[in-house]
C-alpha positions in Angstrom: -25.5 25.1 -30.6 -24.5 23.3 -27.6 -21.0 22.3 -26.6 -21.9 19.8 -24.0 -19.9 16.7 -24.1 -21.5 13.2 -23.9 -21.4 12.0 -20.2 -19.7 8.5 -21.7 -16.9 10.8 -23.3 -15.9 12.5 -20.2 -16.1 9.6 -18.0 -14.1 7.7 -20.5 -11.4 10.0 -20.8 -11.1 10.0 -17.0 -10.9 6.1 -17.2 -8.4 6.7 -19.8 -6.3 8.5 -17.5 -6.7 6.3 -14.5 -5.7 3.2 -16.5 -2.8 4.8 -17.5 -1.4 5.7 -13.9 -2.4 2.3 -12.8 -0.5 0.5 -15.4 2.6 2.3 -14.2 2.3 0.8 -10.7 1.7 -2.7 -11.8 4.7 -5.1 -11.5 4.0 -7.3 -14.2 6.8 -7.5 -16.6 4.4 -8.2 -19.6 3.2 -4.6 -19.0 6.4 -3.0 -19.3 6.1 0.1 -21.9 2.5 -0.2 -22.3 0.5 3.2 -23.4 -3.1 3.7 -23.3 -3.9 5.5 -26.6 -7.7 6.0 -26.1 -10.7 4.7 -24.6 -14.1 3.8 -25.9 -16.9 3.7 -23.5 -20.8 2.7 -24.0 -23.4 5.4 -23.1 -24.6 3.4 -20.4 -21.0 3.1 -18.7 -21.2 -0.5 -18.5 -18.5 -1.2 -20.9 -15.0 0.2 -21.7 -12.8 -0.8 -24.7 -9.3 0.0 -23.8 -6.9 0.7 -27.0 -3.3 0.0 -25.7 0.1 -0.2 -27.4 3.8 -0.7 -26.6 5.9 2.9 -26.4 8.4 1.2 -29.1 5.8 -1.0 -31.1 5.3 -4.5 -31.0 5.0 -7.7 -33.1 2.2 -10.1 -33.0 3.6 -12.3 -30.3 4.2 -9.4 -28.2 0.9 -8.0 -28.7 -0.7 -11.3 -27.5 1.7 -11.3 -24.5 0.8 -7.8 -23.6 -3.1 -8.6 -24.0 -2.7 -11.8 -21.6 -0.8 -9.5 -19.1 -3.6 -7.0 -19.2 -6.2 -9.5 -18.9 -4.6 -11.1 -16.0 -4.7 -7.8 -14.1 -8.2 -6.8 -15.6 -10.0 -7.5 -12.3 -7.6 -5.1 -10.5 -7.8 -2.6 -13.1 -11.4 -2.7 -13.0 -11.7 -2.4 -9.2 -9.1 0.5 -8.8 -10.5 2.6 -11.7 -14.3 2.0 -10.6 -13.3 3.5 -7.3 -11.0 6.3 -8.6 -13.6 7.5 -11.2 -16.5 7.1 -8.6 -18.8 5.0 -10.7 -21.5 3.1 -8.9 -21.0 0.0 -11.0 -17.8 -1.6 -12.3 -17.7 -1.6 -16.1 -16.6 -4.4 -18.0 -13.3 -4.1 -19.5 -11.7 -5.3 -22.8 -8.2 -4.4 -24.0 -7.4 -4.3 -27.5 -3.9 -3.7 -29.2 -4.1 -0.3 -31.2 -2.6 -0.8 -34.5 -3.4 2.6 -35.9 -0.3 4.2 -35.1 2.0 1.2 -36.3 0.1 1.2 -39.6 0.6 5.1 -39.9 4.3 4.7 -39.5 4.4 2.1 -42.0 2.7 4.3 -44.3 5.1 7.2 -43.6 8.1 4.7 -44.1 6.7 3.6 -47.4 6.2 7.4 -48.5 9.9 8.2 -48.0 11.0 5.0 -49.7 8.8 6.3 -53.0 10.1 9.8 -52.4 13.9 8.6 -52.1 13.5 6.3 -55.2 12.0 9.1 -57.1 15.0 11.5 -56.0 17.5 8.9 -57.2 15.9 8.5 -60.6 15.9 12.3 -61.2 
């Protein structure tokens, strides 16, 4: 049994780290509080999907503003990450808002409400 991790996973994790570091240095107010949650990279390293979210959550309008800010900075992000990771060719970047954590918080909130309602009826 081999414990080798695919190269795309290793490079993807390195890309995630570099994007997160780079986002801290950008001065675009639309990107304040952005968190990189995960990265999915194709096996040929030609395309990266970066999942992001706001650290305090965001409504739909804030999500659109965040994604527009990331699209505006994507050229610089692509160039800097390619250089920092040492890739031969620059992969294409696509940013996507990660709603998974928000959905998880909503489910937990609903479960707490159900539990509280059950306790008041007892």
